[in-house]
C-alpha positions, 0 to 999 in steps of 0.5 A: 737604495731609494726608488728611482722610478716615477711615482704619483705624488698627491701634494707638492713637496715645494712648501710644507707647514712643518719642518722637513729633513732631506738627505743630500747625496752630492752625486748625480744619478747619471753616469759621468755627470756632476750633480746631486740627489735629494731624498726625503725622510721616507727615502724617496727621491724628491729633487735631482740636479744634473750638469751634463757638461763636465767642462763648464758649470755655467748652467745646471737644472734643478729637477723633480723626480720625473725630470721636470725642470723646476729651476735653471741656475746660470753663472753670469760671465760678466760678473765674477761669482754671480749666479741667477736662478730662473724658475720654470713656468708651469706651461711648456717648461719655459724659463722665466726671463726675470731671475727668481733669485740672485747669489753673489759670492762674498770675498772670504777676506772681508766677510769671514764665514759668510760665503754668499749673499742672496736676493729673492725679490725684496728678501735677503738671505746669506749662506754661512759656513758652520765649520771649516768643512765646506759642506756644513752651512746654514741659510739665514734670513736678514733677521738672523733666523735659520731657514735651512742647515746642512751638515754631515749625515750620521747613521741611526747608530751614530756612524759618520757617513762620507763627506758627500752625504749631508742632512738638510734641515728645512724650517717650516714654511720655506720654499723647498725648491728655492732652498735646493736652488741655493744649495745647488749654487753653494755646491757649485761655489765650493766645487762639491757639485 
């Protein structure tokens, strides 16, 4: 089990110039809570998502290990299948009023494997299902380049782990907190978080 106590990190885990691989455990560290826990390649907890309200999934928080809210994801009531991610300001953890990203769920009958469309400022992305399993997916930019890919994790000896343990490969130069926000929305859409 990875260390859960806070540690001093000298660099920001949000953006790196090399590829990164995370392990997603689609379970919360908080008892009786929905969410996920994200480990880096060293087995250290990097991100966690907790939803303390089991009845409604209208708002969840993406946090770092210390519990600092990096992003708040809100489901919009007026538009079915529409979520907004609001980045936390560095000072006093206030949430920005303007959305950082917007996710719109796609109609499966019309789009096939495309699960949702994403807008981040002027950039466009989509989440594409890889196989019949909801947990296997890719985040692809408008040019068709894979930004991140999640699939069921295998142990070093090749044993397939349970459905709620995933490997997330992130391309170099991506904003990891943005990708984790998008993974969170996808988990909420599929009901795996």
